mmCIF file of the N, C-alpha and C atoms, coordinates in Angstrom:
data_MODEL
# 
_entry.id   MODEL 
# 
loop_
_atom_site.group_PDB 
_atom_site.id 
_atom_site.type_symbol 
_atom_site.label_atom_id 
_atom_site.label_alt_id 
_atom_site.label_comp_id 
_atom_site.label_asym_id 
_atom_site.label_entity_id 
_atom_site.label_seq_id 
_atom_site.pdbx_PDB_ins_code 
_atom_site.Cartn_x 
_atom_site.Cartn_y 
_atom_site.Cartn_z 
_atom_site.occupancy 
_atom_site.B_iso_or_equiv 
_atom_site.pdbx_formal_charge 
_atom_site.auth_seq_id 
_atom_site.auth_comp_id 
_atom_site.auth_asym_id 
_atom_site.auth_atom_id 
_atom_site.pdbx_PDB_model_num 
ATOM 1   N N  . MET A 1 1  ? 24.616 -30.671 54.597 1.00 0.00 ? 1  MET A N  1 
ATOM 2   C CA . MET A 1 1  ? 24.350 -29.722 54.115 1.00 0.00 ? 1  MET A CA 1 
ATOM 3   C C  . MET A 1 1  ? 24.380 -28.416 54.881 1.00 0.00 ? 1  MET A C  1 
ATOM 4   N N  . ARG A 1 2  ? 24.197 -27.168 53.995 1.00 0.00 ? 2  ARG A N  1 
ATOM 5   C CA . ARG A 1 2  ? 23.874 -25.979 54.462 1.00 0.00 ? 2  ARG A CA 1 
ATOM 6   C C  . ARG A 1 2  ? 22.717 -24.906 54.243 1.00 0.00 ? 2  ARG A C  1 
ATOM 7   N N  . LYS A 1 3  ? 22.011 -24.943 54.871 1.00 0.00 ? 3  LYS A N  1 
ATOM 8   C CA . LYS A 1 3  ? 20.866 -23.815 54.825 1.00 0.00 ? 3  LYS A CA 1 
ATOM 9   C C  . LYS A 1 3  ? 20.983 -22.641 55.364 1.00 0.00 ? 3  LYS A C  1 
ATOM 10  N N  . VAL A 1 4  ? 20.912 -21.396 53.788 1.00 0.00 ? 4  VAL A N  1 
ATOM 11  C CA . VAL A 1 4  ? 20.984 -20.287 53.814 1.00 0.00 ? 4  VAL A CA 1 
ATOM 12  C C  . VAL A 1 4  ? 20.139 -19.552 54.889 1.00 0.00 ? 4  VAL A C  1 
ATOM 13  N N  . MET A 1 5  ? 20.475 -18.511 55.597 1.00 0.00 ? 5  MET A N  1 
ATOM 14  C CA . MET A 1 5  ? 19.414 -17.851 56.577 1.00 0.00 ? 5  MET A CA 1 
ATOM 15  C C  . MET A 1 5  ? 19.779 -16.390 56.467 1.00 0.00 ? 5  MET A C  1 
ATOM 16  N N  . SER A 1 6  ? 19.205 -15.558 57.032 1.00 0.00 ? 6  SER A N  1 
ATOM 17  C CA . SER A 1 6  ? 19.053 -14.020 56.459 1.00 0.00 ? 6  SER A CA 1 
ATOM 18  C C  . SER A 1 6  ? 18.887 -14.012 57.996 1.00 0.00 ? 6  SER A C  1 
ATOM 19  N N  . ILE A 1 7  ? 19.381 -12.547 58.494 1.00 0.00 ? 7  ILE A N  1 
ATOM 20  C CA . ILE A 1 7  ? 19.458 -11.963 59.647 1.00 0.00 ? 7  ILE A CA 1 
ATOM 21  C C  . ILE A 1 7  ? 19.634 -10.920 59.991 1.00 0.00 ? 7  ILE A C  1 
ATOM 22  N N  . SER A 1 8  ? 18.926 -9.867  60.668 1.00 0.00 ? 8  SER A N  1 
ATOM 23  C CA . SER A 1 8  ? 18.843 -8.664  61.077 1.00 0.00 ? 8  SER A CA 1 
ATOM 24  C C  . SER A 1 8  ? 19.411 -8.152  62.395 1.00 0.00 ? 8  SER A C  1 
ATOM 25  N N  . LEU A 1 9  ? 20.193 -7.261  61.978 1.00 0.00 ? 9  LEU A N  1 
ATOM 26  C CA . LEU A 1 9  ? 21.587 -6.680  63.037 1.00 0.00 ? 9  LEU A CA 1 
ATOM 27  C C  . LEU A 1 9  ? 21.031 -5.477  63.320 1.00 0.00 ? 9  LEU A C  1 
ATOM 28  N N  . THR A 1 10 ? 21.318 -4.947  64.380 1.00 0.00 ? 10 THR A N  1 
ATOM 29  C CA . THR A 1 10 ? 21.668 -3.469  64.769 1.00 0.00 ? 10 THR A CA 1 
ATOM 30  C C  . THR A 1 10 ? 22.230 -2.752  63.845 1.00 0.00 ? 10 THR A C  1 
ATOM 31  N N  . GLU A 1 11 ? 22.476 -1.404  63.802 1.00 0.00 ? 11 GLU A N  1 
ATOM 32  C CA . GLU A 1 11 ? 23.513 -1.014  63.231 1.00 0.00 ? 11 GLU A CA 1 
ATOM 33  C C  . GLU A 1 11 ? 24.771 -1.207  63.899 1.00 0.00 ? 11 GLU A C  1 
ATOM 34  N N  . LYS A 1 12 ? 24.576 -0.895  65.308 1.00 0.00 ? 12 LYS A N  1 
ATOM 35  C CA . LYS A 1 12 ? 26.007 -1.108  66.099 1.00 0.00 ? 12 LYS A CA 1 
ATOM 36  C C  . LYS A 1 12 ? 26.635 -2.306  66.171 1.00 0.00 ? 12 LYS A C  1 
ATOM 37  N N  . VAL A 1 13 ? 25.934 -3.774  66.296 1.00 0.00 ? 13 VAL A N  1 
ATOM 38  C CA . VAL A 1 13 ? 26.188 -4.734  66.052 1.00 0.00 ? 13 VAL A CA 1 
ATOM 39  C C  . VAL A 1 13 ? 26.823 -4.946  64.741 1.00 0.00 ? 13 VAL A C  1 
ATOM 40  N N  . ALA A 1 14 ? 25.868 -4.597  63.667 1.00 0.00 ? 14 ALA A N  1 
ATOM 41  C CA . ALA A 1 14 ? 26.503 -5.076  62.067 1.00 0.00 ? 14 ALA A CA 1 
ATOM 42  C C  . ALA A 1 14 ? 28.091 -4.370  62.266 1.00 0.00 ? 14 ALA A C  1 
ATOM 43  N N  . GLU A 1 15 ? 28.264 -2.628  62.867 1.00 0.00 ? 15 GLU A N  1 
ATOM 44  C CA . GLU A 1 15 ? 29.629 -2.159  62.626 1.00 0.00 ? 15 GLU A CA 1 
ATOM 45  C C  . GLU A 1 15 ? 30.520 -2.965  63.322 1.00 0.00 ? 15 GLU A C  1 
ATOM 46  N N  . GLN A 1 16 ? 30.313 -3.574  64.620 1.00 0.00 ? 16 GLN A N  1 
ATOM 47  C CA . GLN A 1 16 ? 31.146 -4.304  65.404 1.00 0.00 ? 16 GLN A CA 1 
ATOM 48  C C  . GLN A 1 16 ? 31.609 -5.810  64.481 1.00 0.00 ? 16 GLN A C  1 
ATOM 49  N N  . LEU A 1 17 ? 30.651 -6.173  64.178 1.00 0.00 ? 17 LEU A N  1 
ATOM 50  C CA . LEU A 1 17 ? 30.926 -7.845  63.199 1.00 0.00 ? 17 LEU A CA 1 
ATOM 51  C C  . LEU A 1 17 ? 32.041 -6.817  61.959 1.00 0.00 ? 17 LEU A C  1 
ATOM 52  N N  . GLU A 1 18 ? 31.777 -5.782  60.982 1.00 0.00 ? 18 GLU A N  1 
ATOM 53  C CA . GLU A 1 18 ? 32.525 -5.661  60.406 1.00 0.00 ? 18 GLU A CA 1 
ATOM 54  C C  . GLU A 1 18 ? 34.212 -5.465  60.790 1.00 0.00 ? 18 GLU A C  1 
ATOM 55  N N  . LYS A 1 19 ? 34.022 -4.826  61.618 1.00 0.00 ? 19 LYS A N  1 
ATOM 56  C CA . LYS A 1 19 ? 35.158 -4.198  62.649 1.00 0.00 ? 19 LYS A CA 1 
ATOM 57  C C  . LYS A 1 19 ? 36.145 -5.677  62.998 1.00 0.00 ? 19 LYS A C  1 
ATOM 58  N N  . TYR A 1 20 ? 34.960 -6.336  63.737 1.00 0.00 ? 20 TYR A N  1 
ATOM 59  C CA . TYR A 1 20 ? 35.784 -7.522  64.153 1.00 0.00 ? 20 TYR A CA 1 
ATOM 60  C C  . TYR A 1 20 ? 36.817 -8.393  62.588 1.00 0.00 ? 20 TYR A C  1 
ATOM 61  N N  . VAL A 1 21 ? 35.648 -8.460  61.652 1.00 0.00 ? 21 VAL A N  1 
ATOM 62  C CA . VAL A 1 21 ? 36.168 -9.371  60.464 1.00 0.00 ? 21 VAL A CA 1 
ATOM 63  C C  . VAL A 1 21 ? 37.594 -8.887  59.739 1.00 0.00 ? 21 VAL A C  1 
ATOM 64  N N  . ARG A 1 22 ? 37.603 -7.507  59.636 1.00 0.00 ? 22 ARG A N  1 
ATOM 65  C CA . ARG A 1 22 ? 38.323 -6.729  58.958 1.00 0.00 ? 22 ARG A CA 1 
ATOM 66  C C  . ARG A 1 22 ? 39.634 -7.039  59.698 1.00 0.00 ? 22 ARG A C  1 
ATOM 67  N N  . GLY A 1 23 ? 39.481 -7.033  60.952 1.00 0.00 ? 23 GLY A N  1 
ATOM 68  C CA . GLY A 1 23 ? 40.865 -6.897  62.110 1.00 0.00 ? 23 GLY A CA 1 
ATOM 69  C C  . GLY A 1 23 ? 41.200 -8.518  62.205 1.00 0.00 ? 23 GLY A C  1 
ATOM 70  N N  . SER A 1 24 ? 40.173 -9.946  61.461 1.00 0.00 ? 24 SER A N  1 
ATOM 71  C CA . SER A 1 24 ? 40.675 -10.737 61.917 1.00 0.00 ? 24 SER A CA 1 
ATOM 72  C C  . SER A 1 24 ? 40.592 -11.833 60.379 1.00 0.00 ? 24 SER A C  1 
ATOM 73  N N  . GLY A 1 25 ? 40.617 -11.428 59.763 1.00 0.00 ? 25 GLY A N  1 
ATOM 74  C CA . GLY A 1 25 ? 40.511 -11.885 58.176 1.00 0.00 ? 25 GLY A CA 1 
ATOM 75  C C  . GLY A 1 25 ? 39.916 -12.648 57.804 1.00 0.00 ? 25 GLY A C  1 
ATOM 76  N N  . ARG A 1 26 ? 38.624 -13.052 59.177 1.00 0.00 ? 26 ARG A N  1 
ATOM 77  C CA . ARG A 1 26 ? 37.597 -14.198 58.784 1.00 0.00 ? 26 ARG A CA 1 
ATOM 78  C C  . ARG A 1 26 ? 36.335 -13.713 58.268 1.00 0.00 ? 26 ARG A C  1 
ATOM 79  N N  . ASN A 1 27 ? 35.554 -14.364 57.350 1.00 0.00 ? 27 ASN A N  1 
ATOM 80  C CA . ASN A 1 27 ? 34.474 -13.750 57.179 1.00 0.00 ? 27 ASN A CA 1 
ATOM 81  C C  . ASN A 1 27 ? 32.976 -13.992 58.092 1.00 0.00 ? 27 ASN A C  1 
ATOM 82  N N  . LYS A 1 28 ? 32.085 -12.543 57.210 1.00 0.00 ? 28 LYS A N  1 
ATOM 83  C CA . LYS A 1 28 ? 30.955 -12.629 58.583 1.00 0.00 ? 28 LYS A CA 1 
ATOM 84  C C  . LYS A 1 28 ? 30.272 -13.645 58.797 1.00 0.00 ? 28 LYS A C  1 
ATOM 85  N N  . SER A 1 29 ? 30.005 -14.848 57.942 1.00 0.00 ? 29 SER A N  1 
ATOM 86  C CA . SER A 1 29 ? 29.256 -16.174 58.127 1.00 0.00 ? 29 SER A CA 1 
ATOM 87  C C  . SER A 1 29 ? 30.063 -17.149 58.894 1.00 0.00 ? 29 SER A C  1 
ATOM 88  N N  . ASP A 1 30 ? 30.934 -17.026 58.805 1.00 0.00 ? 30 ASP A N  1 
ATOM 89  C CA . ASP A 1 30 ? 32.229 -18.404 59.928 1.00 0.00 ? 30 ASP A CA 1 
ATOM 90  C C  . ASP A 1 30 ? 31.938 -17.682 61.231 1.00 0.00 ? 30 ASP A C  1 
ATOM 91  N N  . VAL A 1 31 ? 31.916 -16.170 61.374 1.00 0.00 ? 31 VAL A N  1 
ATOM 92  C CA . VAL A 1 31 ? 32.420 -15.742 62.325 1.00 0.00 ? 31 VAL A CA 1 
ATOM 93  C C  . VAL A 1 31 ? 30.375 -15.632 63.340 1.00 0.00 ? 31 VAL A C  1 
ATOM 94  N N  . VAL A 1 32 ? 29.818 -15.593 62.474 1.00 0.00 ? 32 VAL A N  1 
ATOM 95  C CA . VAL A 1 32 ? 28.013 -15.733 62.980 1.00 0.00 ? 32 VAL A CA 1 
ATOM 96  C C  . VAL A 1 32 ? 27.523 -16.713 63.576 1.00 0.00 ? 32 VAL A C  1 
ATOM 97  N N  . ARG A 1 33 ? 28.103 -18.156 62.249 1.00 0.00 ? 33 ARG A N  1 
ATOM 98  C CA . ARG A 1 33 ? 28.025 -19.424 62.456 1.00 0.00 ? 33 ARG A CA 1 
ATOM 99  C C  . ARG A 1 33 ? 28.433 -20.034 64.093 1.00 0.00 ? 33 ARG A C  1 
ATOM 100 N N  . GLU A 1 34 ? 30.035 -19.773 63.954 1.00 0.00 ? 34 GLU A N  1 
ATOM 101 C CA . GLU A 1 34 ? 30.211 -19.782 65.096 1.00 0.00 ? 34 GLU A CA 1 
ATOM 102 C C  . GLU A 1 34 ? 29.766 -19.269 66.790 1.00 0.00 ? 34 GLU A C  1 
ATOM 103 N N  . SER A 1 35 ? 29.421 -17.989 66.128 1.00 0.00 ? 35 SER A N  1 
ATOM 104 C CA . SER A 1 35 ? 28.881 -17.002 67.665 1.00 0.00 ? 35 SER A CA 1 
ATOM 105 C C  . SER A 1 35 ? 27.355 -18.046 68.051 1.00 0.00 ? 35 SER A C  1 
ATOM 106 N N  . ILE A 1 36 ? 26.802 -18.399 67.108 1.00 0.00 ? 36 ILE A N  1 
ATOM 107 C CA . ILE A 1 36 ? 25.249 -19.325 67.107 1.00 0.00 ? 36 ILE A CA 1 
ATOM 108 C C  . ILE A 1 36 ? 25.898 -20.408 68.068 1.00 0.00 ? 36 ILE A C  1 
ATOM 109 N N  . THR A 1 37 ? 26.706 -21.105 67.005 1.00 0.00 ? 37 THR A N  1 
ATOM 110 C CA . THR A 1 37 ? 27.152 -22.481 67.668 1.00 0.00 ? 37 THR A CA 1 
ATOM 111 C C  . THR A 1 37 ? 27.523 -22.929 68.884 1.00 0.00 ? 37 THR A C  1 
ATOM 112 N N  . LEU A 1 38 ? 28.636 -21.780 69.549 1.00 0.00 ? 38 LEU A N  1 
ATOM 113 C CA . LEU A 1 38 ? 29.047 -21.246 70.743 1.00 0.00 ? 38 LEU A CA 1 
ATOM 114 C C  . LEU A 1 38 ? 27.628 -20.845 71.667 1.00 0.00 ? 38 LEU A C  1 
ATOM 115 N N  . TYR A 1 39 ? 26.444 -19.798 71.527 1.00 0.00 ? 39 TYR A N  1 
ATOM 116 C CA . TYR A 1 39 ? 25.680 -19.883 72.239 1.00 0.00 ? 39 TYR A CA 1 
ATOM 117 C C  . TYR A 1 39 ? 24.533 -20.563 72.582 1.00 0.00 ? 39 TYR A C  1 
ATOM 118 N N  . LEU A 1 40 ? 24.448 -21.505 71.276 1.00 0.00 ? 40 LEU A N  1 
ATOM 119 C CA . LEU A 1 40 ? 23.190 -23.069 71.862 1.00 0.00 ? 40 LEU A CA 1 
ATOM 120 C C  . LEU A 1 40 ? 24.283 -24.298 72.591 1.00 0.00 ? 40 LEU A C  1 
ATOM 121 N N  . TRP A 1 41 ? 25.327 -24.088 72.617 1.00 0.00 ? 41 TRP A N  1 
ATOM 122 C CA . TRP A 1 41 ? 26.505 -25.168 73.317 1.00 0.00 ? 41 TRP A CA 1 
ATOM 123 C C  . TRP A 1 41 ? 26.285 -24.369 74.909 1.00 0.00 ? 41 TRP A C  1 
ATOM 124 N N  . GLU A 1 42 ? 26.407 -23.233 74.818 1.00 0.00 ? 42 GLU A N  1 
ATOM 125 C CA . GLU A 1 42 ? 26.388 -22.509 76.394 1.00 0.00 ? 42 GLU A CA 1 
ATOM 126 C C  . GLU A 1 42 ? 25.010 -22.830 77.087 1.00 0.00 ? 42 GLU A C  1 
ATOM 127 N N  . THR A 1 43 ? 24.108 -22.482 76.405 1.00 0.00 ? 43 THR A N  1 
ATOM 128 C CA . THR A 1 43 ? 22.600 -22.816 76.708 1.00 0.00 ? 43 THR A CA 1 
ATOM 129 C C  . THR A 1 43 ? 22.205 -23.855 77.064 1.00 0.00 ? 43 THR A C  1 
ATOM 130 N N  . GLU A 1 44 ? 22.467 -25.209 76.523 1.00 0.00 ? 44 GLU A N  1 
ATOM 131 C CA . GLU A 1 44 ? 22.459 -26.776 76.683 1.00 0.00 ? 44 GLU A CA 1 
ATOM 132 C C  . GLU A 1 44 ? 23.532 -26.442 77.793 1.00 0.00 ? 44 GLU A C  1 
ATOM 133 N N  . LEU A 1 45 ? 24.361 -26.486 78.124 1.00 0.00 ? 45 LEU A N  1 
ATOM 134 C CA . LEU A 1 45 ? 25.432 -26.631 79.230 1.00 0.00 ? 45 LEU A CA 1 
ATOM 135 C C  . LEU A 1 45 ? 24.828 -25.981 80.731 1.00 0.00 ? 45 LEU A C  1 
ATOM 136 N N  . ARG A 1 46 ? 24.400 -24.868 80.372 1.00 0.00 ? 46 ARG A N  1 
ATOM 137 C CA . ARG A 1 46 ? 23.543 -24.012 81.721 1.00 0.00 ? 46 ARG A CA 1 
ATOM 138 C C  . ARG A 1 46 ? 22.308 -24.863 81.735 1.00 0.00 ? 46 ARG A C  1 
ATOM 139 N N  . GLU A 1 47 ? 21.774 -25.076 80.996 1.00 0.00 ? 47 GLU A N  1 
ATOM 140 C CA . GLU A 1 47 ? 20.267 -26.006 81.428 1.00 0.00 ? 47 GLU A CA 1 
ATOM 141 C C  . GLU A 1 47 ? 20.413 -27.456 82.279 1.00 0.00 ? 47 GLU A C  1 
ATOM 142 N N  . THR A 1 48 ? 21.801 -28.170 81.527 1.00 0.00 ? 48 THR A N  1 
ATOM 143 C CA . THR A 1 48 ? 22.323 -29.207 81.767 1.00 0.00 ? 48 THR A CA 1 
ATOM 144 C C  . THR A 1 48 ? 22.926 -29.431 83.409 1.00 0.00 ? 48 THR A C  1 
ATOM 145 N N  . GLN A 1 49 ? 23.213 -28.284 83.933 1.00 0.00 ? 49 GLN A N  1 
ATOM 146 C CA . GLN A 1 49 ? 23.886 -27.828 85.237 1.00 0.00 ? 49 GLN A CA 1 
ATOM 147 C C  . GLN A 1 49 ? 22.666 -27.615 85.977 1.00 0.00 ? 49 GLN A C  1 
ATOM 148 N N  . ARG A 1 50 ? 21.718 -26.451 85.510 1.00 0.00 ? 50 ARG A N  1 
ATOM 149 C CA . ARG A 1 50 ? 20.615 -26.500 86.476 1.00 0.00 ? 50 ARG A CA 1 
ATOM 150 C C  . ARG A 1 50 ? 19.878 -27.810 86.503 1.00 0.00 ? 50 ARG A C  1 
ATOM 151 N N  . ARG A 1 51 ? 19.944 -28.501 85.625 1.00 0.00 ? 51 ARG A N  1 
ATOM 152 C CA . ARG A 1 51 ? 18.993 -29.934 85.931 1.00 0.00 ? 51 ARG A CA 1 
ATOM 153 C C  . ARG A 1 51 ? 19.354 -30.658 87.045 1.00 0.00 ? 51 ARG A C  1 
ATOM 154 N N  . LEU A 1 52 ? 20.994 -30.784 86.713 1.00 0.00 ? 52 LEU A N  1 
ATOM 155 C CA . LEU A 1 52 ? 21.794 -32.029 87.893 1.00 0.00 ? 52 LEU A CA 1 
ATOM 156 C C  . LEU A 1 52 ? 21.930 -30.966 88.997 1.00 0.00 ? 52 LEU A C  1 
ATOM 157 N N  . GLY A 1 53 ? 22.410 -29.715 88.680 1.00 0.00 ? 53 GLY A N  1 
ATOM 158 C CA . GLY A 1 53 ? 22.317 -29.295 90.000 1.00 0.00 ? 53 GLY A CA 1 
ATOM 159 C C  . GLY A 1 53 ? 21.286 -29.566 90.930 1.00 0.00 ? 53 GLY A C  1 
ATOM 160 N N  . ARG A 1 54 ? 20.147 -29.906 90.888 1.00 0.00 ? 54 ARG A N  1 
ATOM 161 C CA . ARG A 1 54 ? 19.107 -30.052 91.454 1.00 0.00 ? 54 ARG A CA 1 
ATOM 162 C C  . ARG A 1 54 ? 19.042 -31.183 92.162 1.00 0.00 ? 54 ARG A C  1 
ATOM 163 N N  . LYS A 1 55 ? 19.096 -32.390 91.231 1.00 0.00 ? 55 LYS A N  1 
ATOM 164 C CA . LYS A 1 55 ? 19.331 -33.598 91.360 1.00 0.00 ? 55 LYS A CA 1 
ATOM 165 C C  . LYS A 1 55 ? 20.463 -33.654 92.425 1.00 0.00 ? 55 LYS A C  1 
ATOM 166 N N  . ALA A 1 56 ? 21.929 -33.073 92.118 1.00 0.00 ? 56 ALA A N  1 
ATOM 167 C CA . ALA A 1 56 ? 23.034 -33.367 93.591 1.00 0.00 ? 56 ALA A CA 1 
ATOM 168 C C  . ALA A 1 56 ? 22.496 -32.848 94.702 1.00 0.00 ? 56 ALA A C  1 
ATOM 169 N N  . LYS A 1 57 ? 21.873 -31.628 94.630 1.00 0.00 ? 57 LYS A N  1 
ATOM 170 C CA . LYS A 1 57 ? 21.345 -31.273 95.785 1.00 0.00 ? 57 LYS A CA 1 
ATOM 171 C C  . LYS A 1 57 ? 20.662 -32.007 96.932 1.00 0.00 ? 57 LYS A C  1 
ATOM 172 N N  . LYS A 1 58 ? 19.617 -32.773 96.365 1.00 0.00 ? 58 LYS A N  1 
ATOM 173 C CA . LYS A 1 58 ? 18.830 -33.825 96.874 1.00 0.00 ? 58 LYS A CA 1 
ATOM 174 C C  . LYS A 1 58 ? 19.889 -34.849 97.429 1.00 0.00 ? 58 LYS A C  1 
ATOM 175 N N  . ALA A 1 59 ? 20.809 -35.364 96.383 1.00 0.00 ? 59 ALA A N  1 
ATOM 176 C CA . ALA A 1 59 ? 21.924 -36.094 96.551 1.00 0.00 ? 59 ALA A CA 1 
ATOM 177 C C  . ALA A 1 59 ? 22.686 -36.003 97.530 1.00 0.00 ? 59 ALA A C  1 
ATOM 178 N N  . GLY A 1 60 ? 22.997 -34.449 98.461 1.00 0.00 ? 60 GLY A N  1 
ATOM 179 C CA . GLY A 1 60 ? 23.842 -34.286 99.335 1.00 0.00 ? 60 GLY A CA 1 
ATOM 180 C C  . GLY A 1 60 ? 25.085 -33.436 98.908 1.00 0.00 ? 60 GLY A C  1 
ATOM 181 N N  . ILE A 1 61 ? 25.010 -33.529 97.515 1.00 0.00 ? 61 ILE A N  1 
ATOM 182 C CA . ILE A 1 61 ? 26.777 -32.886 96.507 1.00 0.00 ? 61 ILE A CA 1 
ATOM 183 C C  . ILE A 1 61 ? 26.148 -31.390 96.174 1.00 0.00 ? 61 ILE A C  1 
ATOM 184 N N  . VAL A 1 62 ? 27.077 -30.867 97.125 1.00 0.00 ? 62 VAL A N  1 
ATOM 185 C CA . VAL A 1 62 ? 27.019 -29.315 97.131 1.00 0.00 ? 62 VAL A CA 1 
ATOM 186 C C  . VAL A 1 62 ? 28.384 -28.818 96.619 1.00 0.00 ? 62 VAL A C  1 
ATOM 187 N N  . THR A 1 63 ? 29.480 -29.136 97.275 1.00 0.00 ? 63 THR A N  1 
ATOM 188 C CA . THR A 1 63 ? 30.384 -28.690 96.658 1.00 0.00 ? 63 THR A CA 1 
ATOM 189 C C  . THR A 1 63 ? 31.202 -29.639 95.430 1.00 0.00 ? 63 THR A C  1 
ATOM 190 N N  . GLU A 1 64 ? 32.274 -29.003 94.884 1.00 0.00 ? 64 GLU A N  1 
ATOM 191 C CA . GLU A 1 64 ? 33.132 -29.851 94.128 1.00 0.00 ? 64 GLU A CA 1 
ATOM 192 C C  . GLU A 1 64 ? 33.807 -31.439 94.682 1.00 0.00 ? 64 GLU A C  1 
ATOM 193 N N  . GLU A 1 65 ? 33.949 -31.000 96.355 1.00 0.00 ? 65 GLU A N  1 
ATOM 194 C CA . GLU A 1 65 ? 34.831 -31.902 96.808 1.00 0.00 ? 65 GLU A CA 1 
ATOM 195 C C  . GLU A 1 65 ? 33.922 -33.144 96.962 1.00 0.00 ? 65 GLU A C  1 
ATOM 196 N N  . ASP A 1 66 ? 32.340 -32.712 97.384 1.00 0.00 ? 66 ASP A N  1 
ATOM 197 C CA . ASP A 1 66 ? 31.150 -33.474 97.235 1.00 0.00 ? 66 ASP A CA 1 
ATOM 198 C C  . ASP A 1 66 ? 31.376 -34.293 96.102 1.00 0.00 ? 66 ASP A C  1 
ATOM 199 N N  . ALA A 1 67 ? 31.242 -33.969 94.890 1.00 0.00 ? 67 ALA A N  1 
ATOM 200 C CA . ALA A 1 67 ? 31.221 -34.525 93.616 1.00 0.00 ? 67 ALA A CA 1 
ATOM 201 C C  . ALA A 1 67 ? 32.471 -35.092 93.824 1.00 0.00 ? 67 ALA A C  1 
ATOM 202 N N  . LEU A 1 68 ? 33.565 -35.201 93.951 1.00 0.00 ? 68 LEU A N  1 
ATOM 203 C CA . LEU A 1 68 ? 34.670 -35.887 93.536 1.00 0.00 ? 68 LEU A CA 1 
ATOM 204 C C  . LEU A 1 68 ? 34.577 -36.876 94.242 1.00 0.00 ? 68 LEU A C  1 
ATOM 205 N N  . LYS A 1 69 ? 34.402 -36.874 95.929 1.00 0.00 ? 69 LYS A N  1 
ATOM 206 C CA . LYS A 1 69 ? 33.722 -38.259 96.619 1.00 0.00 ? 69 LYS A CA 1 
ATOM 207 C C  . LYS A 1 69 ? 32.840 -39.293 96.074 1.00 0.00 ? 69 LYS A C  1 
ATOM 208 N N  . ALA A 1 70 ? 31.914 -38.577 95.211 1.00 0.00 ? 70 ALA A N  1 
ATOM 209 C CA . ALA A 1 70 ? 31.057 -39.347 94.790 1.00 0.00 ? 70 ALA A CA 1 
ATOM 210 C C  . ALA A 1 70 ? 31.520 -40.072 93.486 1.00 0.00 ? 70 ALA A C  1 
ATOM 211 N N  . ILE A 1 71 ? 32.173 -39.471 92.993 1.00 0.00 ? 71 ILE A N  1 
ATOM 212 C CA . ILE A 1 71 ? 32.365 -40.116 91.893 1.00 0.00 ? 71 ILE A CA 1 
ATOM 213 C C  . ILE A 1 71 ? 33.625 -41.033 92.131 1.00 0.00 ? 71 ILE A C  1 
ATOM 214 N N  . SER A 1 72 ? 34.598 -40.938 93.098 1.00 0.00 ? 72 SER A N  1 
ATOM 215 C CA . SER A 1 72 ? 35.479 -41.863 93.507 1.00 0.00 ? 72 SER A CA 1 
ATOM 216 C C  . SER A 1 72 ? 35.474 -42.957 94.207 1.00 0.00 ? 72 SER A C  1 
# 
């Protein structure tokens, strides 16, 4: 199911979006949808890294080498 939403962009961002979609052949909805999805995914990833980073430090895992040793 899809939900229609309205967003407000600054003139500069709207112009950049228009320029991008003209050059890419994609439509604005697809670009905005993908951008929001990517933003949310990256935000969740950073939160997970922050949360697990604290636990890893407490366990003495500081470097990638430490992590590989811990999972081997």
